[in-house]
C-alpha positions as CSV (number, residue, x, y, z in Angstrom):
1,X,88.6,-39.2,15.8
2,X,92.2,-38.4,15.0
3,X,94.9,-38.1,17.4
4,X,96.2,-34.6,19.0
5,X,99.7,-35.7,19.9
6,X,101.8,-38.6,18.1
7,X,105.3,-39.7,19.5
8,X,106.8,-42.0,16.7
9,X,109.8,-43.6,17.8
10,X,112.0,-40.7,20.1
11,X,115.0,-40.9,21.1
12,X,116.6,-38.2,23.4
13,X,120.0,-38.8,24.4
14,X,122.4,-37.2,26.6
15,X,126.6,-36.4,25.7
16,X,128.8,-36.9,28.3
17,X,132.4,-37.6,29.2
18,X,131.4,-40.3,30.7
19,X,129.5,-41.7,27.5
20,X,126.0,-41.1,25.7
21,X,123.0,-41.6,28.0
22,X,119.9,-43.0,26.4
23,X,117.4,-41.1,28.3
24,X,114.6,-41.5,25.8
25,X,115.4,-44.8,23.7
26,X,112.8,-45.1,21.0
27,X,109.6,-44.7,22.4
28,X,106.1,-44.6,20.4
29,X,102.3,-43.6,21.7
30,X,99.7,-41.2,20.7
31,X,96.8,-39.1,22.9
32,X,93.6,-38.5,21.4
33,X,91.9,-34.8,21.9
34,X,90.5,-34.8,25.6
35,X,92.0,-37.9,26.9
36,X,94.3,-38.3,30.6
37,X,97.4,-40.6,29.7
38,X,99.6,-41.6,32.3
39,X,103.4,-42.6,31.8
40,X,104.5,-44.7,35.0
41,X,107.7,-45.6,35.9
42,X,110.8,-45.4,38.7
43,X,113.0,-42.4,38.9
44,X,115.3,-42.2,35.8
45,X,113.3,-44.2,33.5
46,X,112.8,-41.1,31.0
47,X,109.3,-40.1,32.0
48,X,110.4,-36.5,32.7
49,X,112.7,-36.3,29.5
50,X,109.6,-37.2,27.3
51,X,107.8,-34.1,28.5
52,X,110.7,-31.8,28.2
53,X,111.4,-33.4,24.9
54,X,107.8,-32.9,23.4
55,X,108.1,-28.9,24.5
56,X,111.8,-29.4,22.9
57,X,113.0,-27.8,26.7
58,X,116.0,-30.0,26.8
59,X,119.2,-29.6,28.6
60,X,122.2,-28.3,26.9
61,X,123.8,-31.3,26.8
62,X,121.0,-33.4,25.8
63,X,119.9,-33.8,21.7
64,X,117.1,-35.4,20.4
65,X,118.8,-37.6,17.7
66,X,115.9,-39.7,16.2
67,X,111.9,-40.0,15.6
68,X,108.7,-37.7,15.4
69,X,106.6,-35.6,17.5
70,X,103.2,-34.9,15.6
71,X,100.9,-31.9,17.0
72,X,97.9,-32.1,15.0
73,X,99.7,-33.9,12.0
74,X,102.6,-31.3,12.6
75,X,106.0,-32.6,13.3
76,X,107.3,-30.6,16.3
77,X,111.0,-31.1,15.2
78,X,110.6,-29.2,12.0
79,X,109.5,-26.4,13.6
80,X,111.0,-22.7,13.5
81,X,111.8,-20.8,17.2
82,X,109.5,-18.9,16.6
83,X,106.7,-21.1,16.1
84,X,108.2,-23.4,18.9
85,X,107.7,-20.1,21.0
86,X,103.9,-19.8,20.3
87,X,103.0,-23.2,20.5
88,X,104.1,-23.6,24.0
89,X,102.0,-21.5,26.3
90,X,98.7,-21.4,23.8
91,X,98.9,-25.0,22.6
92,X,100.6,-26.9,25.0
93,X,102.2,-26.3,28.7
94,X,103.9,-28.1,31.4
95,X,103.6,-27.9,35.2
96,X,107.2,-29.3,36.6
97,X,107.4,-31.5,39.5
98,X,109.5,-28.2,41.6
99,X,107.6,-24.7,41.7
100,X,109.8,-23.6,43.8
101,X,112.4,-23.5,41.2
102,X,110.0,-23.2,38.2
103,X,109.1,-20.3,39.2
104,X,111.1,-16.9,39.4
105,X,112.0,-15.9,42.9
106,X,112.7,-12.6,42.2
107,X,109.3,-11.8,40.2
108,X,106.0,-11.4,41.7
109,X,103.6,-14.4,41.3
110,X,101.1,-12.0,39.8
111,X,103.6,-10.5,37.1
112,X,104.8,-14.2,36.1
113,X,101.4,-14.8,35.2
114,X,100.7,-11.5,33.3
115,X,103.9,-12.7,31.3
116,X,102.9,-15.7,29.6
117,X,99.7,-13.7,29.1
118,X,101.4,-10.9,27.1
119,X,103.3,-13.6,25.2
120,X,100.1,-15.1,23.6
121,X,97.2,-13.1,24.0
122,X,96.2,-9.4,23.3
123,X,95.0,-7.5,26.5
124,X,95.1,-4.2,27.4
125,X,96.8,-3.5,31.2
126,X,93.9,-3.8,33.2
127,X,92.5,-6.8,31.2
128,X,95.7,-8.6,31.9
129,X,95.4,-8.1,35.9
130,X,92.0,-8.9,36.2
131,X,92.4,-12.4,34.5
132,X,95.8,-13.2,36.1
133,X,93.2,-12.9,39.3
134,X,90.7,-14.6,37.7
135,X,93.2,-17.5,37.0
136,X,94.5,-17.4,40.9
137,X,90.8,-17.5,42.2
138,X,90.4,-20.8,39.6
139,X,92.8,-22.8,40.9
140,X,91.4,-22.3,44.7
141,X,93.7,-19.7,45.7
142,X,93.2,-18.2,49.1
143,X,93.0,-13.8,48.7
144,X,93.8,-13.5,44.9
145,X,94.0,-9.9,45.0
146,X,96.6,-10.1,47.4
147,X,98.7,-12.9,46.0
148,X,99.3,-11.1,43.0
149,X,101.3,-8.8,44.5
150,X,103.4,-11.3,46.6
151,X,106.5,-13.3,45.9
152,X,107.0,-17.2,45.6
153,X,109.0,-17.5,48.7
154,X,105.9,-16.0,50.3
155,X,103.9,-18.8,49.3
156,X,103.6,-22.3,51.1
157,X,104.4,-25.1,48.4
158,X,101.0,-26.0,47.8
159,X,99.9,-22.6,46.9
160,X,103.3,-22.1,44.8
161,X,102.0,-25.5,42.8
162,X,98.4,-23.9,42.3
163,X,100.7,-20.8,40.9
164,X,102.3,-23.1,38.9
165,X,98.9,-25.1,37.6
166,X,97.7,-21.2,37.0
167,X,100.5,-19.9,34.6
168,X,100.1,-23.4,32.9
169,X,96.2,-22.3,32.3
170,X,96.7,-18.9,31.4
171,X,95.9,-19.3,27.4
172,X,94.1,-22.7,28.0
173,X,96.3,-24.8,25.8
174,X,94.6,-27.7,24.5
175,X,97.5,-30.3,26.5
176,X,98.8,-30.1,29.9
177,X,101.9,-31.8,30.6
178,X,101.9,-33.2,34.3
179,X,105.6,-33.8,35.2
180,X,104.4,-35.0,38.8
181,X,103.2,-31.7,40.2
182,X,102.2,-33.7,43.4
183,X,105.3,-35.0,44.2
184,X,107.2,-32.4,46.7
185,X,104.0,-31.6,48.9
186,X,102.6,-32.9,51.6
187,X,99.8,-35.9,51.1
188,X,96.5,-33.6,51.8
189,X,97.8,-30.7,49.2
190,X,98.8,-34.3,46.9
191,X,94.5,-34.3,46.9
192,X,94.1,-31.2,46.3
193,X,96.1,-30.6,43.6
194,X,95.3,-33.4,42.0
195,X,91.6,-33.3,41.7
196,X,91.8,-29.6,41.3
197,X,93.5,-30.3,37.9
198,X,91.3,-32.9,37.1
199,X,88.6,-30.7,37.2
200,X,90.1,-27.9,35.4
201,X,91.0,-31.0,32.4
202,X,86.8,-31.6,32.4
203,X,85.7,-27.9,32.8
204,X,88.4,-26.7,29.7
205,X,88.5,-30.1,27.9
206,X,92.5,-30.7,28.0
207,X,94.2,-33.6,27.2
208,X,96.5,-34.6,30.0
209,X,99.9,-36.4,30.0
210,X,100.4,-36.9,33.6
211,X,104.4,-38.4,34.7
212,X,104.3,-40.1,38.2
213,X,105.7,-43.2,39.7
214,X,102.2,-43.9,41.7
215,X,100.1,-46.4,39.9
216,X,97.3,-45.4,42.3
217,X,97.2,-42.1,40.8
218,X,97.4,-43.4,37.9
219,X,94.1,-45.6,38.5
220,X,92.4,-42.6,39.7
221,X,92.8,-40.0,36.8
222,X,94.1,-41.6,33.3
223,X,92.2,-44.1,30.6
224,X,95.3,-45.4,29.4
225,X,99.0,-46.1,30.6
226,X,102.4,-46.3,29.5
227,X,105.1,-48.3,31.4
228,X,108.7,-46.8,31.2
229,X,111.8,-48.3,32.3
230,X,115.6,-46.8,31.2
231,X,114.2,-45.1,28.2
232,X,111.6,-47.9,27.0
233,X,108.5,-48.5,26.8
234,X,107.9,-51.9,28.2
235,X,103.9,-51.7,28.2
236,X,101.1,-49.9,27.2
237,X,97.9,-50.3,27.6
238,X,94.6,-49.3,29.3
239,X,94.6,-48.6,32.6
240,X,92.2,-51.1,33.9
241,X,93.7,-53.6,32.2
242,X,97.3,-52.6,33.7
243,X,96.0,-53.2,36.8
244,X,94.0,-56.7,36.2
245,X,96.4,-58.0,33.8
246,X,99.5,-56.7,33.8
247,X,102.0,-58.3,30.7
248,X,105.1,-57.3,31.5
249,X,107.4,-58.6,34.8
250,X,108.2,-55.0,35.5
251,X,104.3,-53.7,35.5
252,X,104.1,-56.6,37.4
253,X,106.7,-55.8,40.1
254,X,105.0,-52.0,40.3
255,X,101.8,-53.6,41.2
256,X,103.3,-56.2,43.7
257,X,105.3,-53.0,45.6
258,X,101.7,-51.2,45.9
259,X,99.4,-51.6,49.9
260,X,96.2,-53.5,48.8
261,X,93.4,-53.3,51.3
262,X,92.5,-56.8,50.4
263,X,96.3,-57.9,51.5
264,X,96.4,-55.8,54.6
265,X,99.0,-57.8,57.0
266,X,101.0,-59.4,54.0
267,X,104.5,-58.1,53.3
268,X,105.4,-56.2,50.2
269,X,107.1,-57.4,47.5
270,X,109.9,-54.8,46.2
271,X,111.4,-55.4,42.6
272,X,115.2,-56.7,43.7
273,X,118.3,-54.3,42.5
274,X,118.8,-50.8,40.8
275,X,117.7,-49.6,37.4
276,X,120.5,-49.4,35.5
277,X,122.7,-46.7,34.2
278,X,121.3,-45.6,31.0
279,X,125.2,-44.8,29.7
280,X,125.6,-48.1,29.7
281,X,122.9,-50.5,29.9
282,X,122.5,-54.1,29.9
283,X,121.7,-56.0,26.4
284,X,118.4,-56.8,25.6
285,X,115.5,-55.9,27.7
286,X,116.9,-53.9,30.3
287,X,114.9,-55.3,32.6
288,X,116.3,-58.8,32.8
289,X,118.8,-58.5,35.4
290,X,116.4,-58.2,38.0
291,X,113.3,-60.2,36.3
292,X,112.5,-63.2,38.0
293,X,111.7,-64.6,34.6
294,X,114.7,-64.2,33.1
295,X,115.9,-66.2,30.6
296,X,118.8,-66.3,28.2
297,X,117.2,-64.8,25.4
298,X,115.8,-62.3,27.4
299,X,119.8,-60.8,27.2
300,X,119.8,-61.1,24.2
301,X,116.0,-59.7,22.5
302,X,115.5,-56.0,21.0
303,X,112.9,-54.2,22.9
304,X,110.1,-54.1,20.8
305,X,106.4,-54.0,21.8
306,X,103.8,-56.3,20.4
307,X,100.1,-56.6,20.7
308,X,99.3,-59.4,23.3
309,X,95.2,-58.3,23.2
310,X,93.1,-56.1,21.5
311,X,94.6,-52.2,22.7
312,X,97.3,-54.1,24.9
313,X,100.8,-54.1,24.0
314,X,103.5,-55.8,25.9
315,X,107.8,-55.8,25.4
316,X,108.0,-59.0,26.7
317,X,109.5,-61.6,24.8
318,X,108.4,-64.7,27.1
319,X,104.8,-63.0,27.9
320,X,102.4,-65.6,26.5
321,X,104.1,-67.9,28.4
322,X,104.4,-67.0,31.7
323,X,101.9,-64.1,32.0
324,X,99.2,-66.7,33.6
325,X,101.6,-68.0,36.1
326,X,100.9,-64.1,38.0
327,X,97.3,-63.0,37.1
């Protein structure tokens, strides 16, 4: 089966007065049709900027300075603006982390859904309205007829997120980019939105890239996952293998910080220190200042994913000598 999406050596940098911030620094991964792929890591690791780079929706101070983004074999980075506009919404859509800032506060929610449909679908006015109402019903919005006429500030957090999902799915995209869509809402609604998107994924046969800092969410919904840190991919494998046999100390640290039912009463192990400033990253492996297994060579080694078992890649140069200490 051919890849739906293939990202090769992607580099997205911010150019600031304080220096160049390498938000995404040479990452590569692929996505099959219908696959749910996760990107996990702490805040500032480059996950969200990776999604925005795929859509070419990056801030003015940022530039994609290297790499390729192939969608169905075509390089998105070479497309003219008109083809890119057609691509967004019809082939690929995004659910943003903060629905209150992503939704237009001065437009009714129904008008925002209809606006998306008008951009890509040739429907009459009545058909547009009916389709918008159907979409709100599809995402479980109570009283969809009434909600079409309301503004975002009249919605709860969960309802705003459902509206964002409806807009993202308006044109039945092949690929949905989900940027921590359950982070800003309470736990009950998190579960509802998570299940909603995955039910729709199964129904519409979409591919999904799910960005989160929560490995528990990744375990529930994803087949494969990439672990990001300081703009780089440090590990890439099937979720089941990452959870049972992590092959990078950073991944191990993330797993050790998660509460587990089989270790009730035991203290959680936190990762010491803080993520580096991507304007002034450490030499070699960016995780080495926080890594308990670090040696002098880690300060100079290039970050390069290498195969440690079938379908399992790690960027740790010491993985073969140390991984058995923690499994």
